[in-house]
C-alpha positions as CSV (number, residue, x, y, z in Angstrom):
1,M,0.0,0.0,0.2
2,I,1.3,3.6,-0.9
3,K,-1.2,6.3,-0.1
4,N,-0.3,10.1,-0.7
5,S,-2.1,13.1,-0.3
6,Y,-2.3,14.8,-3.8
7,R,-4.5,18.0,-3.6
8,P,-3.1,21.2,-4.7
9,C,-4.6,24.7,-4.5
10,V,-7.1,24.7,-7.3
11,A,-8.2,28.1,-8.7
12,A,-11.7,26.7,-10.0
13,A,-13.9,26.9,-7.2
14,A,-15.0,23.5,-5.9
15,A,-18.5,22.5,-4.1
16,V,-16.4,21.0,-1.3
17,I,-13.2,22.8,-0.2
18,L,-11.0,20.9,2.1
19,S,-9.9,22.5,5.2
20,F,-6.1,22.5,4.6
21,L,-6.7,23.9,1.1
22,L,-8.5,26.8,2.6
23,A,-5.6,27.7,4.7
24,S,-3.0,27.5,2.2
25,C,-5.0,29.0,-0.8
26,G,-6.6,32.0,1.4
27,G,-10.2,30.7,1.7
28,G,-12.5,30.1,4.5
29,G,-14.8,32.2,6.3
30,G,-18.5,31.7,6.8
31,G,-21.6,32.9,4.9
32,G,-22.1,34.0,1.3
33,G,-21.6,37.6,1.6
34,G,-24.8,38.3,-0.7
35,K,-23.6,35.8,-3.2
36,A,-26.3,33.3,-4.7
37,V,-26.8,30.0,-2.6
38,S,-26.3,26.8,-4.6
39,T,-26.6,23.1,-3.7
40,N,-25.5,19.8,-5.1
41,V,-26.6,16.3,-3.9
42,S,-25.6,13.0,-5.5
43,A,-25.8,9.4,-4.8
44,S,-23.2,6.7,-5.3
45,V,-25.8,4.7,-7.0
46,S,-29.0,5.1,-8.7
47,A,-30.6,1.8,-7.5
48,V,-29.5,-0.8,-5.0
49,H,-31.1,-3.8,-3.4
50,V,-32.0,-4.5,0.3
51,G,-29.0,-5.4,2.1
52,E,-26.7,-3.3,0.0
53,S,-25.1,0.1,1.2
54,F,-24.7,3.5,-0.5
55,F,-23.7,7.1,0.4
56,I,-25.2,10.3,-0.5
57,S,-22.6,13.3,-0.9
58,W,-23.9,16.9,-0.6
59,S,-22.3,20.3,-0.9
60,S,-23.2,23.9,-1.2
61,A,-21.9,27.3,-1.8
62,N,-22.6,30.7,0.0
63,A,-24.7,28.8,2.5
64,D,-25.3,29.1,6.3
65,S,-27.4,26.3,7.2
66,C,-28.9,23.1,5.3
67,Q,-31.8,21.1,5.9
68,A,-32.1,17.6,4.7
69,S,-35.5,15.9,3.9
70,G,-37.2,13.4,1.7
71,A,-36.0,10.1,3.1
72,A,-36.0,8.2,6.5
73,G,-32.8,8.8,8.3
74,W,-32.3,12.2,6.3
75,E,-34.8,14.1,8.0
76,S,-32.5,16.6,10.0
77,T,-30.3,19.7,9.9
78,V,-27.0,18.8,8.1
79,A,-23.7,20.3,7.7
80,V,-23.1,22.6,4.4
81,S,-21.3,19.8,2.9
82,G,-20.6,16.0,3.9
83,T,-21.2,12.4,3.0
84,Q,-23.8,10.0,4.7
85,W,-24.1,6.2,4.3
86,F,-27.4,4.4,4.2
87,S,-28.3,0.6,4.5
88,P,-32.0,0.3,3.5
89,T,-34.0,-2.5,5.1
90,E,-37.1,-2.5,2.9
91,P,-37.9,-1.6,-0.8
92,A,-38.5,2.1,-1.4
93,N,-38.1,5.1,-3.8
94,L,-36.1,7.4,-2.0
95,N,-35.7,11.2,-2.7
96,F,-32.7,12.9,-1.0
97,T,-33.5,16.6,-1.0
98,L,-31.2,19.3,0.6
99,T,-32.4,22.8,0.9
100,C,-29.9,25.4,1.9
101,T,-30.2,28.8,2.9
102,G,-27.6,31.9,2.9
103,K,-27.7,35.7,3.0
104,A,-29.0,35.7,-0.7
105,G,-31.8,33.3,-0.3
106,S,-32.2,29.6,-0.4
107,A,-31.6,26.6,-2.9
108,S,-32.6,23.1,-3.3
109,S,-31.3,20.0,-5.1
110,S,-32.2,16.3,-4.8
111,A,-30.8,12.9,-5.8
112,A,-33.0,9.6,-6.1
113,V,-32.4,6.2,-5.3
114,T,-34.5,3.2,-5.9
115,V,-34.2,0.2,-3.3
116,N,-35.4,-3.0,-4.8
117,P,-36.0,-6.3,-2.9
118,A,-33.2,-8.3,-2.1
119,S,-31.8,-10.2,-4.8
120,A,-29.3,-13.0,-4.5
121,V,-28.5,-13.1,-8.3
122,A,-27.9,-9.3,-8.3
123,T,-25.8,-9.1,-5.0
124,G,-25.4,-12.5,-3.5
125,S,-24.4,-13.1,0.0
126,N,-20.7,-13.1,-1.2
127,V,-20.7,-9.4,-2.7
128,A,-19.9,-6.3,-0.6
129,Q,-20.2,-2.9,-2.1
130,I,-17.2,-0.8,-2.8
131,V,-17.5,3.0,-2.7
132,V,-14.9,5.7,-3.5
133,D,-15.5,8.9,-2.1
134,S,-13.3,11.7,-0.4
135,G,-12.9,9.5,2.8
136,P,-13.5,10.3,6.5
137,S,-11.2,12.9,6.5
138,G,-12.5,14.6,3.4
139,N,-9.4,14.9,1.1
140,E,-8.7,11.4,-0.3
141,I,-8.6,10.4,-3.9
142,N,-8.7,6.6,-5.3
143,M,-9.5,5.0,-1.9
144,P,-11.9,1.9,-2.1
145,Y,-13.9,1.7,1.0
146,V,-16.4,-1.2,2.2
147,S,-18.3,-1.5,5.5
148,V,-17.1,-4.3,8.0
149,T,-18.8,-5.7,11.1
150,I,-16.6,-6.9,14.0
151,C,-18.0,-8.6,16.9
152,R,-16.8,-10.1,20.4
153,P,-16.2,-13.6,19.2
154,G,-19.2,-15.8,19.8
155,T,-21.6,-12.9,20.8
156,D,-24.0,-10.4,19.1
157,I,-21.9,-7.4,20.7
158,C,-20.9,-6.1,17.4
159,Q,-20.0,-2.8,15.6
160,T,-20.3,-2.1,11.8
161,I,-17.5,0.5,10.7
162,D,-17.6,2.1,7.4
163,H,-14.6,3.5,5.2
164,I,-12.4,0.3,5.6
165,L,-9.8,0.6,2.9
166,V,-9.9,-2.6,0.5
167,D,-6.2,-3.2,0.1
168,T,-4.9,-6.2,-2.2
169,G,-1.5,-5.3,-1.3
170,S,-1.7,-6.5,2.3
171,Y,-3.0,-9.2,4.5
172,G,-5.3,-8.8,7.4
173,L,-8.0,-6.5,9.0
174,R,-6.8,-3.5,11.2
175,I,-9.0,-1.0,12.4
176,I,-7.9,2.3,14.2
177,A,-9.3,2.1,18.0
178,P,-9.4,5.9,19.0
179,G,-13.0,7.5,17.9
180,V,-13.7,4.3,15.8
181,I,-13.8,1.1,17.8
182,S,-16.5,1.0,20.7
183,S,-15.1,0.3,24.0
184,S,-18.3,-2.0,24.7
185,L,-16.8,-4.5,22.1
186,A,-14.0,-5.3,24.6
187,L,-12.5,-7.8,22.0
188,P,-10.3,-10.3,23.7
189,S,-6.5,-10.2,23.6
190,V,-4.4,-12.5,21.6
191,N,-1.6,-13.4,23.9
192,A,1.9,-14.4,23.1
193,A,3.6,-17.9,24.3
194,S,4.7,-16.1,27.6
195,G,1.2,-15.2,28.2
196,N,1.5,-11.6,27.7
197,A,-0.6,-9.5,25.2
198,L,0.5,-9.5,21.8
199,G,1.2,-6.4,19.9
200,E,2.1,-5.7,16.4
201,C,3.9,-3.2,14.2
202,A,2.6,-3.3,10.4
203,Q,4.8,-1.6,7.8
204,F,3.6,-0.2,4.7
205,A,5.4,2.1,2.0
206,S,3.7,5.1,3.5
207,G,4.4,4.4,6.9
208,F,3.5,2.0,10.0
209,T,0.6,1.2,12.3
210,W,1.2,0.1,15.9
211,G,-1.6,-1.8,18.0
212,S,-2.7,-4.8,19.9
213,V,-3.7,-8.2,18.3
214,N,-7.2,-9.2,19.3
215,S,-9.8,-11.8,18.2
216,A,-12.8,-10.9,16.7
217,D,-15.8,-12.4,14.6
218,V,-15.6,-10.5,11.4
219,K,-18.8,-10.1,9.0
220,I,-18.8,-8.5,5.6
221,S,-21.9,-8.8,3.6
222,G,-23.3,-12.1,4.1
223,E,-19.9,-13.7,4.9
224,T,-18.7,-14.4,8.5
225,A,-15.2,-15.3,9.8
226,L,-15.0,-16.5,13.3
227,S,-12.4,-15.7,15.9
228,V,-10.0,-13.9,13.5
229,P,-6.7,-12.4,14.8
230,I,-7.1,-8.5,13.9
231,E,-4.9,-5.5,14.8
232,V,-6.6,-2.8,16.7
233,I,-4.5,0.3,15.9
234,G,-3.6,2.8,18.6
235,N,-5.1,0.6,21.4
236,T,-5.0,3.2,24.3
237,A,-4.4,0.2,27.0
238,T,-1.2,1.0,29.0
239,A,0.6,-2.1,27.6
240,F,0.7,-0.7,24.2
241,S,1.2,3.2,25.2
242,Q,4.8,3.1,24.1
243,I,5.7,2.4,20.4
244,P,9.0,0.2,20.2
245,D,11.9,2.1,18.6
246,D,12.3,-0.5,15.9
247,C,8.6,0.2,14.9
248,S,8.5,4.0,15.1
249,S,11.7,4.1,13.1
250,T,10.4,2.4,10.0
251,G,8.5,5.7,8.9
252,S,5.5,7.8,9.7
253,N,2.9,6.7,12.2
254,M,-0.5,6.1,10.0
255,G,-2.4,5.3,13.5
256,T,-5.1,8.0,12.9
257,V,-8.0,8.5,10.5
258,A,-6.7,11.6,9.1
259,T,-3.1,10.1,8.3
260,M,-4.7,6.9,7.1
261,G,-7.3,8.3,5.2
262,A,-9.4,5.4,6.4
263,K,-11.0,3.9,9.6
264,G,-9.0,0.8,9.0
265,I,-7.5,-1.6,6.3
266,L,-9.0,-4.8,5.0
267,G,-6.0,-6.5,3.6
268,V,-7.3,-9.2,1.2
269,G,-4.1,-9.9,-0.8
270,L,-2.6,-13.2,-1.9
271,F,-1.6,-14.5,1.6
272,K,-3.4,-15.7,4.7
273,E,-1.2,-14.4,7.4
274,D,0.6,-11.1,7.4
275,C,3.9,-12.5,8.1
276,G,3.9,-16.4,7.8
277,S,6.3,-18.8,8.7
278,V,9.3,-16.4,9.2
279,C,7.6,-14.5,12.1
280,A,6.5,-18.1,13.6
281,S,10.2,-19.5,13.6
282,R,12.2,-16.3,14.6
283,I,12.1,-12.8,16.1
284,I,11.6,-10.3,13.2
285,P,12.4,-6.5,14.4
286,G,9.5,-4.3,13.7
287,T,6.8,-6.9,13.7
288,Y,5.4,-8.9,16.6
289,Y,5.9,-8.0,20.3
290,E,5.0,-9.4,23.8
291,C,3.9,-6.3,26.0
292,D,3.8,-6.9,29.7
293,G,2.6,-3.5,30.8
294,T,5.9,-1.8,31.3
295,A,7.6,-2.6,27.8
296,C,7.1,-4.5,24.5
297,T,10.0,-6.7,23.4
298,G,10.1,-8.7,20.1
299,T,8.6,-12.1,19.9
300,T,7.7,-14.9,17.5
301,A,4.2,-15.4,16.6
302,P,2.4,-18.8,15.4
303,L,0.5,-18.5,12.4
304,S,-2.7,-19.1,14.3
305,K,-2.1,-15.8,16.2
306,Q,-0.8,-13.6,13.4
307,V,-3.2,-10.9,11.9
308,A,-4.8,-12.8,9.1
309,N,-6.9,-12.2,5.9
310,P,-10.5,-12.8,7.0
311,V,-11.3,-14.1,3.7
312,A,-9.3,-17.4,4.4
313,F,-11.8,-17.9,7.4
314,F,-14.9,-17.9,5.5
315,P,-16.6,-21.4,5.3
316,L,-17.2,-21.5,1.5
317,N,-16.1,-18.4,-0.7
318,N,-12.4,-18.5,1.1
319,N,-10.0,-18.9,-1.8
320,G,-9.6,-15.3,-3.0
321,V,-11.6,-12.3,-4.1
322,M,-12.6,-10.3,-7.1
323,L,-12.7,-6.5,-7.3
324,E,-14.9,-5.0,-10.0
325,L,-14.9,-1.3,-10.8
326,P,-16.4,0.7,-13.8
327,S,-14.0,2.7,-16.1
328,V,-13.1,6.3,-15.3
329,S,-12.8,8.9,-18.0
330,T,-10.1,11.5,-18.3
331,G,-10.6,14.3,-15.8
332,G,-11.6,12.0,-13.0
333,A,-14.8,11.1,-11.3
334,S,-16.7,12.7,-8.5
335,A,-18.4,9.4,-7.3
336,L,-17.5,5.6,-7.9
337,S,-19.0,2.3,-6.7
338,G,-17.9,-1.3,-7.3
339,K,-18.1,-4.6,-6.1
340,L,-15.9,-6.7,-3.9
341,T,-16.8,-10.5,-4.5
342,F,-15.7,-13.2,-2.3
343,G,-14.6,-16.7,-3.7
344,I,-13.2,-17.8,-7.0
345,G,-15.1,-20.2,-9.0
346,T,-17.3,-21.1,-6.0
347,Q,-20.7,-19.4,-7.3
348,E,-21.9,-18.1,-10.7
349,N,-20.9,-14.8,-9.9
350,N,-17.1,-15.1,-9.4
351,Q,-16.0,-17.5,-12.3
352,L,-12.6,-17.0,-14.2
353,A,-13.8,-17.4,-17.5
354,G,-12.2,-14.7,-20.1
355,T,-9.4,-13.9,-17.8
356,T,-5.7,-14.3,-18.1
357,I,-3.9,-15.9,-15.0
358,Y,-0.6,-14.1,-13.8
359,R,1.2,-16.5,-11.5
360,A,2.9,-14.9,-8.6
361,D,6.1,-15.8,-6.8
362,S,6.4,-16.4,-3.0
363,R,6.4,-12.7,-2.4
364,G,3.3,-12.1,-4.4
365,N,5.0,-10.5,-7.3
366,F,4.9,-10.9,-11.1
367,K,6.9,-9.2,-13.8
368,T,6.2,-5.9,-15.8
369,I,8.2,-5.0,-18.8
370,Y,8.1,-1.1,-19.4
371,K,10.1,0.7,-22.1
372,G,12.5,-2.3,-22.4
373,K,13.2,-2.8,-18.7
374,T,11.9,-5.7,-16.6
375,Y,10.6,-5.1,-13.2
376,N,10.3,-8.3,-11.2
377,S,8.6,-6.7,-8.1
378,S,5.2,-6.0,-9.6
379,F,1.9,-6.3,-7.9
380,L,-1.7,-5.3,-8.1
381,D,-2.3,-2.9,-5.1
382,S,-5.9,-1.5,-4.6
383,G,-4.6,0.2,-1.6
384,S,-2.2,2.5,-3.4
385,N,-3.9,5.6,-4.7
386,G,-1.8,5.8,-7.9
387,L,0.0,3.8,-10.3
388,F,3.8,3.9,-9.0
389,F,6.8,3.3,-11.2
390,P,10.1,4.7,-12.3
391,D,10.1,6.9,-15.3
392,S,12.4,10.1,-15.2
393,T,11.0,11.1,-18.5
394,I,7.5,12.1,-17.2
395,R,7.4,15.6,-15.6
396,G,6.8,15.7,-12.0
397,C,4.2,17.9,-10.2
398,T,5.0,21.2,-8.7
399,L,2.4,21.0,-6.0
400,S,2.0,17.3,-5.4
401,T,5.6,16.3,-5.7
402,D,5.3,12.6,-5.3
403,F,3.2,12.4,-8.5
404,Y,3.7,12.9,-12.1
405,C,2.3,15.8,-13.8
406,P,2.4,15.5,-17.6
407,S,1.3,18.5,-19.6
408,S,-1.6,16.7,-21.1
409,P,-2.9,13.2,-20.4
410,L,-0.3,10.7,-21.3
411,A,-1.0,7.2,-23.1
412,L,1.5,4.6,-21.9
413,S,1.8,0.8,-22.2
414,A,3.7,-2.2,-20.5
415,V,3.7,-5.9,-20.6
416,N,2.8,-8.0,-17.6
417,A,4.2,-11.6,-17.2
418,A,3.7,-14.2,-14.7
419,Y,6.6,-14.7,-12.6
420,D,7.3,-18.1,-14.4
421,S,6.8,-16.4,-17.9
422,S,3.8,-18.9,-18.3
423,S,1.6,-16.0,-19.5
424,S,1.8,-12.2,-20.4
425,G,-0.4,-9.3,-21.8
426,T,-0.1,-5.8,-22.6
427,V,-1.6,-3.3,-20.2
428,N,-2.6,0.2,-21.8
429,F,-2.8,2.9,-19.3
430,T,-3.1,6.9,-18.9
431,I,-1.2,9.3,-16.5
432,E,-2.7,12.6,-16.1
433,S,-1.8,15.6,-14.0
434,V,-2.8,15.5,-10.6
435,D,-2.2,19.1,-10.2
436,K,-4.9,19.9,-12.8
437,L,-7.5,17.7,-11.2
438,N,-10.8,19.4,-9.8
439,S,-10.8,19.2,-6.1
440,A,-14.0,17.3,-6.3
441,S,-12.4,14.3,-7.9
442,V,-12.4,11.1,-6.0
443,A,-11.0,8.6,-8.6
444,A,-8.7,9.5,-11.5
445,S,-5.9,7.9,-13.6
446,I,-2.7,9.2,-11.6
447,G,0.6,8.0,-10.8
448,G,3.9,8.8,-9.2
449,N,7.5,7.6,-9.1
450,T,8.5,4.5,-7.1
451,G,11.6,6.1,-6.1
452,S,10.1,8.2,-3.6
453,F,9.5,5.2,-1.4
454,G,12.9,3.3,-2.0
455,F,12.1,0.6,-4.1
456,S,12.3,-0.1,-8.0
457,G,9.2,-2.0,-9.0
458,F,5.7,-1.6,-10.6
459,D,2.9,-1.0,-8.2
460,W,-0.3,-1.2,-10.2
461,G,-2.3,0.9,-7.7
462,F,-6.1,1.5,-7.9
463,P,-6.4,3.1,-11.2
464,F,-5.3,-0.2,-12.9
465,F,-8.7,-1.6,-11.4
466,F,-10.8,1.1,-13.4
467,G,-13.0,-0.8,-16.0
468,R,-12.0,-4.4,-15.0
469,K,-12.8,-7.5,-13.0
470,V,-9.5,-8.4,-11.1
471,F,-9.2,-11.8,-9.2
472,V,-6.7,-12.1,-6.1
473,T,-6.3,-16.0,-5.4
474,L,-4.8,-16.9,-2.0
475,E,-1.7,-18.9,-1.4
476,A,-2.5,-22.7,-1.6
477,A,-6.0,-22.0,-2.5
478,N,-7.7,-24.3,-5.1
479,T,-9.4,-22.6,-8.0
480,P,-10.7,-23.6,-11.5
481,G,-7.6,-21.9,-12.7
482,G,-5.2,-23.7,-10.5
483,T,-3.6,-23.4,-7.0
484,G,-2.7,-19.7,-5.9
485,P,-1.0,-17.5,-5.5
486,F,-2.1,-15.7,-8.7
487,W,-3.5,-12.6,-10.0
488,A,-6.2,-12.8,-13.1
489,Y,-7.9,-10.2,-15.1
């Protein structure tokens, strides 16, 4: 996972202006100063089925107050801009109306959503909706989110948490504790062999997370995984109050919603455990720790206690996932939704037909050949918010310095090949300037240089998933396409 902030100061007025942009661009202030009031309401979908979730995004200009009406759960005073999630329980025709008032008068707009009866054919208990919006902190791009329910094992004491990042580049569920996880859950600790509580440092290209390992029942759509070890990031218990030096030295702390851009990470990559046999057999600095209340020291962690991919714990659809997203045109999209389907070849809605299989090595990598050079460390990573690859010929951005900013949308191509050369295929892709994007864009074909992150490889981030069905097959799992790990699209 590579996640970067990208938003520059944009001269064209956007409906929702981010707080840090207001500070740096000289914006801010309340009221409209006599200017006309305008509103905008949009829905992530036009139609859903009972059991599916969707969100409403709204914004206004020159407004002092806004009133929502027309749908249950939407009848209240709301902020002048924002996002709200809905999970309808019965069929209905919903009309989300927003009326905002300012010094120069008022304005209204609305969005309609049809809620159809539950349909196993259209959705299925193995399908979760992916939404792409500006995130819980309001300034994200190319971040695919799902809602996840966690429960105290064996009980109905549960909490559903939205804006969990779907990450095919990592393994395991990690949820931020402060301000997100309810203390009433009281998830039981997973203990090291010594009996002390087990802690974990998870390392990403963008930084690290630090927290405790706890056990939870995990529910996503109609799938349930029982007693899964998860990471509770930023656990406020005394035992985890001090971050070990060999963890904090690995980068920036991603342990808040603002820094992560999500309330947690759902790692659905190619492997079951996040570290595997190496952490089970010896102490690896900056990974697992036993914490006795006074200090945390490195320890081994058996496979059964490592933070794990919940998909592997599902009773049936447990051999992998499929991500399906629509295409995104040049200039980006202000809203996007897709599907996260569990299982490969286990039901009618997750068949591999029509795809090419790209087998991965023991680290989850295949090969990419770009401009005559072969990159052996290549992977599909929905948790990265851009396509990251080395190319010194593409102009970098002035404002968003980790990204590329070509003068006009740049059409490129590369060849992906299985690590064992058993298959290959050309990928055509586009890179457009981050600095020229409208600040309302939540999805766009953007990219940056991997050199900023200390490795030479090809990270096919979230824009790769636009307009594709992408399969992620777990290591050692059996599918109609053979045994994992492999990618297919």
